[in-house]
C-alpha positions, 0 to 999 in steps of 0.5 A: 416589871409586872406594877409598870405594865398595870399601870399601863392598862389606862391606855388599853382602856383608851382604846376599846372602852371597858364594859361591866363584865365579862361573859363566857361563850354561852349563849343568851336568850333574847327571843327563842321560840324555836322559829326556822332562822335566828340573829346573832349577836356577837360583842366586841373587845371587853365587851359583854352581851347585855353592856354591848346590845342591850338597848339594841336587843330591845328595839329589835323586839319589839320591831313586828317585821322581825317577829320571826326571827328568834335573837340570841347574844353569844358572849366570850372572853375578853378583858382589859388584863394582861395575859399572864399564865400562871398568875391569873387565867389567859384570853384566849386568842381570835383563831381559838374564839372563832373555833369557839363561835363555829362549835356554839352554832353548831350544837342545839339549839342553833343546828336547828335553825335553816338560816343564821344572820349575824351582827358583830361589833368591833372584834367581834367582827374578826372573831365571827369573819375567821368562824366563816372561813373556817366552817363551810357548813356555817357559811352556808347557813348564813343569811346576813353578816352585819359588821358594825366599827369591825377592824377588819383590815386590823388596828396600825401595830400591836405596839408594846402591849402586842405581846402582854394581851393575845388579842390585841396582837391578833388585830394589829394590822400587819399581824399574822392573823389579820393578813391571813384573814384579807387574803382567805377572803379574797379568796374565798368570797371574791367579792361575792357572798352567798349571804348578805353583807354590810359593813359599817362604820361610826362617822365620829369612830376614833378607835377603828379608821374606815380604812380598816371597818369598810376599804377591805369590801365593795363600797355597795356594802358599806355604810356610815352611820352618825356616831362613835365606836359604841354609839352605833350599836346602842341606838336609843329610837326605833328610828335609829340608823343602825335598827333600820338598817339592820331590819330593812335587811332582814327583811329584804325591804326596799321602796319597790316591795311589799312587806315579806315575812323576814324568816321566809326571805331569808330561807328563801335566798339560802335555797336560791343560793344553794340552787346557783351553786349546784347548777351554775357549773353544769349550766351547759348540760341543764334541761330546760326546768333546771335552767328556768330554776337557775335562772330565777336563783340567779334573780333571786340573788341579785345576779339578774345580768347573769341570769339573762345572758345564760337564757340568751345563750341557751335559746340563741343556741337552740337549746331551749325550746319550751314556752317556760324558757321563753317566758323566763327569758322574755321576764327577765328583758321585760324588767330591764325594760321597765328599768332602763327604758331601751326600745329594743328590750321592749320588742324583744320581750314582746316577740317571745311572749307573743311566741310563748302564747302561740306555742301554749295555745297550740298545745292548750297549755292554759297555763303558759298561755293565760302567763304570756298573754297577760305579759303581752297586754302588761308591756302594750299598756306600760308602752302607752304615753301616761295619759292615753286610754286604754286601746282595744287591743289591750282589753282583747289580749286582757280578756284571752288571758281570762278565758285561759284562767277559765281552764286552769287549775286555782293557782297563785298565778291564776288569781293574779292574772285574773285580778290584772286582767279586771285591772285592765277591763277597769273592775277595780273591786273584782280586782281585790278580791282576785289579789286577796286570794293570790296573797293568800295563796302565796309560796315566797316572798319572791312570788309575792312581789312579782305579782306586787310589782305588775299589780301597782303598776297597772292599777296606778295607769289605770286607777290613778291614786285610788288604784295605788292605794288598793293594792299597796294595802292589800300588800301590806306596803301602806303599813311599813 
């Protein structure tokens, strides 16, 4: 009987191509510089940290944009041999592997990282999902989860080998492990994870169908890359889409933002999620400062519509009277107008900024005054036809903002406002020096992105291509 079973093991081998060796649950250090964030690579069934991720790791180590991330591999026991306790050691089931992953990440060196990202291949993605569901602290610390070719909906029935191989049994689509995993994931996250999630399928993956790798998740987090089950995690060049996907996610890159430190971004996003979890349940009792913090946190995690709704409701109820809340609400409406170009949004944002300006001037609050004034000037400029010259009222409002800057403490916001004012007054060189000072003082990627997005629009409108080139060079966009 045993001989017959052993003779049929190649069938499993064709389903899950084996690697040359198997690792225990021991971390492999690829870059360990005691930084704030770490990327953890987890292999799949019958894989190991060296064979599965070797090319991937080397390309990540050569990528300067994620130099602030430490990189580790974590292996576990998984082989093609059948589990026959008493004859040889049996491989652990997926629940036990998940517990092992949780334990490893709770101990040094991983316990010292503020944020952790996990990239998992195949069955490793099931282990990672179970670990996150069973460990609230790990889920809180997680910044990103990449699932490459993971059978999240299982792989059909376990078949004749399910009773012989625990890990194969656990991957059965109707089995206890998969059904519990999917139910618990829906109950826990309900479509809104506190971390960046990307689920990736290969367009020629013969082992894990998209109904299992992609279907359990929202369209917005799905990606399909060229390659089979193994090729999607074995890139050969830096421009391989799997490398681009991971690096862009870790650095928050997109077409509209400047280059940022991926480590700072991961920590900041984690702080935003924590703020939302703490403040949102108590929104009705928040004061102006806490309400502004909640709105910024919601915006930071991609929930801008929720931020706008909460601020609008708060403002209409007369609970928010400070110029800071007016500015936060105006900023949300301004960004929506820039995207959708609805005229009523322009009018409402301008009204809020003007009201905030008058209130700030009445109380001699120069920081709030220059903030509101420069945004009125910005809106008036952006509302003009592209071919229009800068009208006197925009110049006058820019000078008004600059006057308040002279009476305000030095900060990145003050220097950015002065730089924008100089752009509006036609002085590109002075603007360059002031933006450089502002960038040097920024404390987070969000702050740098906020300054950049307004600067690039004003520079383009006032100076055309030379202005765009200067701003992109200052913020590092041209070198991406």
